[in-house]
DSSP file (Angstrom, degrees, kcal/mol; ACC not computed):
  #  RESIDUE AA STRUCTURE BP1 BP2  ACC     N-H-->O    O-->H-N    N-H-->O    O-->H-N    TCO  KAPPA ALPHA  PHI   PSI    X-CA   Y-CA   Z-CA
    1    1 A M              0   0    0      0, 0.0     2,-0.2     0, 0.0     0, 0.0   0.000 360.0 360.0 360.0 133.2  107.7   91.8   88.9
    2    2 A K        -     0   0    0      1,-0.1     2,-0.1     2,-0.1     0, 0.0  -0.465 360.0-116.7 -77.1 145.3  104.5   92.6   90.7
    3    3 A R     >  -     0   0    0     -2,-0.2     4,-2.2     1,-0.1     3,-0.2  -0.407  28.9-111.6 -71.7 158.0  104.5   94.5   94.0
    4    4 A S  H  > S+     0   0    0      1,-0.2     4,-2.4     2,-0.2     5,-0.2   0.853 119.0  54.8 -62.6 -34.1  103.2   92.7   97.0
    5    5 A S  H  > S+     0   0    0      2,-0.2     4,-2.2     1,-0.2    -1,-0.2   0.873 107.4  50.4 -67.7 -34.8  100.2   94.9   97.2
    6    6 A D  H  > S+     0   0    0     -3,-0.2     4,-2.5     2,-0.2    -2,-0.2   0.910 111.3  48.3 -66.5 -41.9   99.3   94.0   93.6
    7    7 A R  H  X S+     0   0    0     -4,-2.2     4,-2.5     2,-0.2    -2,-0.2   0.902 111.6  49.8 -64.6 -40.1   99.7   90.3   94.4
    8    8 A A  H  X S+     0   0    0     -4,-2.4     4,-2.6     2,-0.2    -2,-0.2   0.905 111.1  49.2 -65.1 -41.1   97.5   90.7   97.4
    9    9 A T  H  X S+     0   0    0     -4,-2.2     4,-2.8     2,-0.2     5,-0.2   0.924 112.0  48.3 -63.0 -45.0   94.8   92.6   95.4
   10   10 A T  H  X S+     0   0    0     -4,-2.5     4,-2.2     2,-0.2    -2,-0.2   0.919 113.1  47.6 -62.4 -44.3   94.9   89.9   92.7
   11   11 A A  H  X S+     0   0    0     -4,-2.5     4,-2.2     2,-0.2    -2,-0.2   0.920 113.4  48.1 -63.6 -43.9   94.6   87.1   95.3
   12   12 A F  H  X S+     0   0    0     -4,-2.6     4,-2.8     1,-0.2    -2,-0.2   0.944 113.0  47.1 -61.6 -48.0   91.7   88.9   97.1
   13   13 A M  H  X S+     0   0    0     -4,-2.8     4,-2.8     2,-0.2     5,-0.2   0.858 109.6  54.0 -65.9 -34.8   89.8   89.6   93.9
   14   14 A T  H  X S+     0   0    0     -4,-2.2     4,-2.2    -5,-0.2    -1,-0.2   0.950 113.3  42.7 -62.1 -48.2   90.2   86.0   92.7
   15   15 A G  H  X S+     0   0    0     -4,-2.2     4,-2.2     2,-0.2    -2,-0.2   0.888 114.2  51.4 -64.0 -39.9   88.8   84.7   96.0
   16   16 A Y  H  X S+     0   0    0     -4,-2.8     4,-2.6     2,-0.2     5,-0.2   0.931 110.6  47.9 -64.1 -45.8   86.0   87.3   96.0
   17   17 A R  H  X S+     0   0    0     -4,-2.8     4,-1.8     1,-0.2    -1,-0.2   0.906 111.8  49.9 -61.8 -42.1   85.0   86.4   92.4
   18   18 A E  H  < S+     0   0    0     -4,-2.2     4,-0.4    -5,-0.2    -1,-0.2   0.898 114.0  45.4 -64.1 -39.8   84.9   82.7   93.2
   19   19 A T  H  < S+     0   0    0     -4,-2.2     3,-0.3     1,-0.2    -2,-0.2   0.897 120.3  38.4 -69.4 -41.0   82.8   83.3   96.3
   20   20 A M  H >< S+     0   0    0     -4,-2.6     3,-2.2     1,-0.2     6,-0.4   0.646  88.8  95.7 -85.6 -15.7   80.4   85.7   94.6
   21   21 A R  T 3< S+     0   0    0     -4,-1.8    -1,-0.2     1,-0.3    -2,-0.1   0.808  89.1  39.8 -49.7 -42.8   80.1   83.9   91.2
   22   22 A N  T 3  S+     0   0    0     -4,-0.4     2,-0.3    -3,-0.3    -1,-0.3   0.075  95.4 101.1-101.1  24.9   77.0   81.9   91.9
   23   23 A T  S X  S-     0   0    0     -3,-2.2     3,-0.9     1,-0.1    -3,-0.0  -0.750  77.3-123.6-105.4 157.6   75.1   84.6   93.9
   24   24 A R  T 3  S+     0   0    0     -2,-0.3     4,-0.1     1,-0.2    -1,-0.1   0.706 108.2  63.0 -70.1 -18.7   72.3   86.7   92.6
   25   25 A L  T 3  S+     0   0    0     -5,-0.1    -1,-0.2     2,-0.1    -4,-0.1   0.710  88.9  79.8 -78.0 -20.5   74.2   89.9   93.5
   26   26 A W  S <  S-     0   0    0     -3,-0.9     7,-0.1    -6,-0.4     2,-0.0  -0.760  84.9-119.7 -95.9 128.9   77.1   89.2   91.2
   27   27 A P        -     0   0    0      0, 0.0     6,-0.1     0, 0.0    -4,-0.1  -0.364  10.3-144.1 -63.3 141.2   76.8   90.0   87.5
   28   28 A T  S    S+     0   0    0     -4,-0.1     3,-0.0     4,-0.1    -2,-0.0   0.789  83.5  80.8 -76.0 -27.1   77.2   87.1   85.2
   29   29 A D  S  > S-     0   0    0      1,-0.2     4,-2.2     2,-0.0     3,-0.3  -0.707  75.4-147.4 -80.8 120.6   78.9   89.2   82.6
   30   30 A P  H  > S+     0   0    0      0, 0.0     4,-2.3     0, 0.0    -1,-0.2   0.837  98.6  53.4 -58.4 -33.9   82.6   89.6   83.5
   31   31 A H  H  > S+     0   0    0      2,-0.2     4,-2.4     1,-0.2     5,-0.1   0.884 108.6  49.0 -69.5 -37.1   82.7   93.1   82.0
   32   32 A A  H  > S+     0   0    0     -3,-0.3     4,-2.4     2,-0.2    -1,-0.2   0.886 110.3  51.8 -66.8 -37.8   79.7   94.2   84.1
   33   33 A A  H  X S+     0   0    0     -4,-2.2     4,-2.5     2,-0.2    -2,-0.2   0.925 110.4  48.1 -63.8 -44.1   81.4   92.7   87.2
   34   34 A D  H  X S+     0   0    0     -4,-2.3     4,-2.8     1,-0.2     5,-0.2   0.916 111.5  50.3 -60.9 -43.2   84.5   94.7   86.4
   35   35 A A  H  X S+     0   0    0     -4,-2.4     4,-2.1     2,-0.2    -2,-0.2   0.902 111.0  49.2 -62.8 -40.7   82.5   97.9   85.9
   36   36 A M  H  X S+     0   0    0     -4,-2.4     4,-2.2     2,-0.2    -2,-0.2   0.936 112.9  46.2 -65.1 -46.1   80.7   97.4   89.2
   37   37 A I  H  X S+     0   0    0     -4,-2.5     4,-2.5     1,-0.2    -2,-0.2   0.926 112.4  50.5 -62.7 -44.6   83.9   96.8   91.1
   38   38 A N  H  X S+     0   0    0     -4,-2.8     4,-2.3     1,-0.2    -1,-0.2   0.866 108.4  53.5 -63.0 -35.2   85.5   99.8   89.5
   39   39 A F  H  X S+     0   0    0     -4,-2.1     4,-2.6    -5,-0.2    -1,-0.2   0.943 111.2  45.1 -61.8 -47.4   82.5  102.0   90.4
   40   40 A F  H  X S+     0   0    0     -4,-2.2     4,-2.3     2,-0.2    -2,-0.2   0.853 111.6  52.7 -68.3 -33.5   82.8  100.9   94.0
   41   41 A L  H  X S+     0   0    0     -4,-2.5     4,-2.5     2,-0.2    -1,-0.2   0.919 111.0  47.2 -64.6 -42.4   86.5  101.5   94.0
   42   42 A L  H  X S+     0   0    0     -4,-2.3     4,-2.2     2,-0.2    -2,-0.2   0.913 111.0  51.4 -64.7 -42.3   86.0  105.0   92.7
   43   43 A E  H  X S+     0   0    0     -4,-2.6     4,-1.9     1,-0.2    -1,-0.2   0.915 111.6  48.2 -59.3 -42.7   83.3  105.7   95.2
   44   44 A K  H  X S+     0   0    0     -4,-2.3     4,-2.5     1,-0.2    -2,-0.2   0.911 110.5  49.5 -65.2 -44.0   85.7  104.5   98.0
   45   45 A V  H  X S+     0   0    0     -4,-2.5     4,-2.3     1,-0.2    -1,-0.2   0.871 109.6  52.2 -67.4 -34.3   88.6  106.6   96.8
   46   46 A L  H  X S+     0   0    0     -4,-2.2     4,-2.2     2,-0.2    -1,-0.2   0.897 109.6  49.6 -65.7 -39.4   86.3  109.7   96.6
   47   47 A Y  H  X S+     0   0    0     -4,-1.9     4,-2.6     2,-0.2    -2,-0.2   0.933 110.9  50.1 -61.3 -45.3   85.2  109.1  100.2
   48   48 A D  H  X S+     0   0    0     -4,-2.5     4,-2.6     1,-0.2    -2,-0.2   0.878 108.3  52.7 -63.2 -37.8   88.9  108.8  101.2
   49   49 A I  H  X S+     0   0    0     -4,-2.3     4,-2.3     2,-0.2    -1,-0.2   0.943 111.1  46.6 -61.6 -47.1   89.8  112.0   99.5
   50   50 A E  H  X S+     0   0    0     -4,-2.2     4,-1.6     1,-0.2    -2,-0.2   0.918 112.2  51.0 -60.8 -43.3   87.0  113.8  101.3
   51   51 A D  H  X S+     0   0    0     -4,-2.6     4,-1.9     1,-0.2     5,-0.5   0.922 111.7  46.2 -61.6 -45.3   88.1  112.3  104.6
   52   52 A E  H  X S+     0   0    0     -4,-2.6     4,-1.0     1,-0.2     7,-0.2   0.863 107.2  58.8 -67.8 -34.8   91.7  113.3  104.2
   53   53 A L  H  < S+     0   0    0     -4,-2.3     4,-0.2    -5,-0.2    -1,-0.2   0.887 116.9  32.9 -58.8 -38.4   90.7  116.8  103.2
   54   54 A F  H  < S+     0   0    0     -4,-1.6    -2,-0.2    -3,-0.2    -1,-0.2   0.695 134.1  22.0 -93.8 -20.4   88.9  117.3  106.5
   55   55 A H  H  < S+     0   0    0     -4,-1.9    -3,-0.2    -5,-0.2     2,-0.1   0.761 132.2  15.6-120.0 -36.6   91.0  115.3  108.9
   56   56 A R    ><  +     0   0    0     -4,-1.0     3,-2.3    -5,-0.5     4,-0.3  -0.579  57.9 172.1-143.8  74.1   94.6  114.7  107.6
   57   57 A F  G >  S+     0   0    0      1,-0.3     3,-1.8    -4,-0.2     4,-0.2   0.837  78.1  63.2 -56.0 -35.2   95.3  117.1  104.7
   58   58 A E  G 3  S+     0   0    0      1,-0.3    -1,-0.3     2,-0.1     3,-0.3   0.653 102.2  51.9 -67.7 -12.9   99.0  116.1  104.7
   59   59 A W  G X  S+     0   0    0     -3,-2.3     3,-2.0    -7,-0.2    -1,-0.3   0.358  76.6 104.6 -99.5   3.5   97.9  112.5  103.7
   60   60 A L  T <>  +     0   0    0     -3,-1.8     4,-1.8    -4,-0.3     5,-0.2   0.798  67.6  68.8 -56.9 -30.6   95.7  113.7  100.8
   61   61 A H  H 3> S+     0   0    0     -3,-0.3     4,-2.2    -4,-0.2    -1,-0.3   0.771  90.0  64.9 -61.0 -25.3   98.3  112.5   98.3
   62   62 A I  H <> S+     0   0    0     -3,-2.0     4,-1.8     2,-0.2    -1,-0.2   0.978 108.4  33.9 -67.5 -56.7   97.6  108.9   99.2
   63   63 A P  H  > S+     0   0    0      0, 0.0     4,-2.6     0, 0.0    -1,-0.2   0.845 116.6  57.4 -69.0 -28.7   94.0  108.6   97.9
   64   64 A L  H  X S+     0   0    0     -4,-1.8     4,-2.6     2,-0.2    -2,-0.2   0.912 106.4  49.3 -64.2 -40.1   94.7  111.1   95.1
   65   65 A T  H  X S+     0   0    0     -4,-2.2     4,-2.3     2,-0.2    -1,-0.2   0.912 111.2  50.1 -62.5 -42.2   97.4  108.7   93.9
   66   66 A G  H  X S+     0   0    0     -4,-1.8     4,-2.6     2,-0.2    -2,-0.2   0.902 110.7  49.0 -62.5 -41.4   95.0  105.8   94.1
   67   67 A M  H  X S+     0   0    0     -4,-2.6     4,-2.8     2,-0.2     5,-0.2   0.926 110.8  49.7 -65.6 -43.8   92.4  107.7   92.1
   68   68 A L  H  X S+     0   0    0     -4,-2.6     4,-1.8     1,-0.2    -2,-0.2   0.905 112.5  48.2 -61.1 -40.5   94.9  108.7   89.4
   69   69 A R  H  X S+     0   0    0     -4,-2.3     4,-1.0     2,-0.2    -2,-0.2   0.930 113.1  47.3 -64.9 -45.1   96.0  105.1   89.2
   70   70 A L  H  < S+     0   0    0     -4,-2.6     3,-0.3     1,-0.2    -2,-0.2   0.909 117.5  41.8 -62.8 -43.0   92.4  103.8   89.0
   71   71 A L  H  < S+     0   0    0     -4,-2.8    -1,-0.2     1,-0.2    -2,-0.2   0.718 110.3  56.9 -79.6 -20.8   91.4  106.4   86.4
   72   72 A S  H  < S+     0   0    0     -4,-1.8    -1,-0.2    -5,-0.2    -2,-0.2   0.658  91.0  81.3 -87.4 -14.6   94.5  106.1   84.3
   73   73 A E  S  < S-     0   0    0     -4,-1.0     5,-0.1    -3,-0.3    -4,-0.0  -0.786  83.7-121.4 -94.2 128.7   94.3  102.4   83.6
   74   74 A P    >   -     0   0    0      0, 0.0     3,-2.5     0, 0.0     4,-0.5  -0.361  30.8-111.5 -59.9 148.0   92.0  101.1   80.8
   75   75 A A  G >  S+     0   0    0      1,-0.3     3,-0.9     2,-0.2     6,-0.2   0.827 117.6  57.0 -53.6 -35.3   89.4   98.7   82.2
   76   76 A S  G 3  S+     0   0    0      1,-0.2    -1,-0.3     4,-0.1    -3,-0.0   0.630 109.5  46.0 -73.3 -11.5   91.0   95.8   80.4
   77   77 A E  G <  S+     0   0    0     -3,-2.5    -1,-0.2     4,-0.0    -2,-0.2   0.354  83.5 116.8-112.3   4.8   94.3   96.5   82.1
   78   78 A T  S X> S-     0   0    0     -3,-0.9     4,-0.8    -4,-0.5     3,-0.6  -0.298  77.0-113.7 -71.7 159.7   93.3   97.0   85.7
   79   79 A L  G >4 S+     0   0    0      1,-0.2     3,-0.6     2,-0.2     4,-0.4   0.837 116.9  60.8 -58.1 -33.0   94.5   94.6   88.4
   80   80 A L  G >4 S+     0   0    0      1,-0.2     3,-1.1     2,-0.2    -1,-0.2   0.856  99.0  54.3 -67.0 -33.7   90.9   93.5   88.8
   81   81 A S  G X4 S+     0   0    0     -3,-0.6     3,-1.4     1,-0.2    -1,-0.2   0.730  94.7  70.1 -72.3 -21.3   90.7   92.3   85.2
   82   82 A E  G << S+     0   0    0     -4,-0.8    -1,-0.2    -3,-0.6    -2,-0.2   0.699  89.0  64.3 -68.7 -16.7   93.7   90.1   85.7
   83   83 A T  G <         0   0    0     -3,-1.1    -1,-0.3    -4,-0.4    -2,-0.2   0.444 360.0 360.0 -89.8   1.1   91.7   87.8   88.0
   84   84 A L    <         0   0    0     -3,-1.4    -1,-0.2    -4,-0.1    -2,-0.1   0.492 360.0 360.0 -68.7 360.0   89.3   86.7   85.3
């Protein structure tokens, strides 16, 4: 059974993909789209790690957990790939 956050992520990404599909900004290749999204997710989690290091060290485990989850899942098994 999926967690509610997983369901919310899947629903958001499905809507995002449908909205962006016919724009010039969105890659036509689904694998390229996944790679682009994963790049931006990694960039965001690195920003969050830096922010927590300087402002709320006791919360650092939250973005670190997110980064480990993002990096430990093969691209074909990420939540984002489920929305194809």
